[in-house]
N, CA, C and O of each residue as an XYZ file, in Angstrom:
132
protein
N     104.113     97.287    112.199
C     105.411     97.164    112.847
C     106.221     98.422    112.586
O     106.968     98.504    111.610
N     106.067     99.391    113.458
C     106.826    100.619    113.310
C     107.120    101.196    114.680
O     106.439    100.890    115.658
N     108.131    102.025    114.737
C     108.533    102.660    115.981
C     108.282    104.153    115.836
O     108.631    104.746    114.815
N     107.690    104.752    116.834
C     107.397    106.178    116.760
C     108.553    106.972    117.358
O     108.915    106.785    118.519
N     109.129    107.865    116.547
C     110.223    108.715    117.001
C     109.863    110.155    116.682
O     109.652    110.500    115.519
N     109.793    110.992    117.695
C     109.435    112.405    117.518
C     108.129    112.571    116.746
O     108.003    113.481    115.928
N     107.164    111.701    117.001
C     105.868    111.804    116.338
C     105.849    111.256    114.926
O     104.811    111.290    114.266
N     106.984    110.748    114.446
C     107.036    110.181    113.099
C     107.219    108.674    113.197
O     107.885    108.167    114.100
N     106.623    107.983    112.262
C     106.708    106.530    112.250
C     107.980    106.089    111.525
O     108.203    106.454    110.371
N     108.799    105.312    112.201
C     110.046    104.835    111.608
C     109.924    103.335    111.381
O     109.670    102.570    112.312
N     110.108    102.929    110.138
C     109.985    101.514    109.782
C     111.377    100.897    109.730
O     112.288    101.475    109.138
N     111.549     99.733    110.342
C     112.864     99.089    110.315
C     113.311     98.754    108.896
O     112.467     98.480    108.043
N     114.614     98.768    108.620
C     115.122     98.451    107.280
C     114.702     97.050    106.843
O     114.705     96.113    107.643
N     114.345     96.918    105.581
C     113.954     95.617    105.056
C     112.492     95.293    105.279
O     112.020     94.240    104.852
N     111.769     96.177    105.938
C     110.352     95.937    106.193
C     109.554     96.236    104.937
O     109.677     97.320    104.366
N     108.734     95.281    104.499
C     107.918     95.480    103.294
C     106.643     96.202    103.667
O     105.951     95.822    104.611
N     106.341     97.244    102.919
C     105.181     98.078    103.225
C     103.952     97.535    102.518
O     103.829     97.639    101.297
N     103.039     96.953    103.294
C     101.788     96.418    102.746
C     100.623     96.942    103.576
O     100.113     96.236    104.446
N     100.197     98.179    103.310
C      99.087     98.733    104.087
C      97.758     98.096    103.700
O      97.589     97.614    102.580
N      96.837     98.101    104.625
C      95.500     97.599    104.318
C      94.735     98.692    103.588
O      95.156     99.849    103.579
N      93.623     98.332    102.982
C      92.812     99.330    102.274
C      92.353    100.421    103.230
O      92.317    101.598    102.870
N      92.005    100.028    104.439
C      91.541    101.009    105.429
C      92.650    102.002    105.770
O      92.398    103.201    105.891
N      93.877    101.502    105.925
C      94.996    102.389    106.229
C      95.260    103.346    105.081
O      95.508    104.531    105.305
N      95.207    102.839    103.838
C      95.414    103.699    102.674
C      94.352    104.782    102.599
O      94.669    105.955    102.406
N      93.090    104.392    102.752
C      91.996    105.358    102.681
C      92.136    106.414    103.770
O      91.974    107.606    103.509
N      92.434    105.980    104.982
C      92.583    106.922    106.091
C      93.717    107.895    105.812
O      93.580    109.094    106.054
N      94.839    107.389    105.302
C      96.003    108.231    105.031
C      95.698    109.270    103.957
O      95.964    110.457    104.146
N      95.145    108.831    102.836
C      94.884    109.754    101.738
C      93.736    110.712    102.038
O      93.806    111.887    101.676
N      92.684    110.231    102.693
C      91.560    111.107    103.021
C      91.971    112.149    104.056
O      91.518    113.292    103.991
N      92.811    111.777    104.999
C      93.256    112.722    106.024
C      94.068    113.851    105.390
O      94.000    114.988    105.857
N      94.830    113.562    104.344
C      95.621    114.600    103.679
C      94.732    115.556    102.893
O      95.069    116.731    102.747
N      93.603    115.071    102.387
C      92.725    115.907    101.570
C      91.849    116.820    102.419
O      91.399    117.864    101.947
N      91.606    116.435    103.656
C      90.714    117.225    104.518
C      91.482    118.369    105.154
O      90.910    119.150    105.914
């Protein structure tokens, strides 16, 4: 549940961030490559 603004993901206030393992792995691995 996020809105894309200028290519960045904007999360509404009060939204609890609970990424899945796949999302975490993709995020961290993409930064290392």
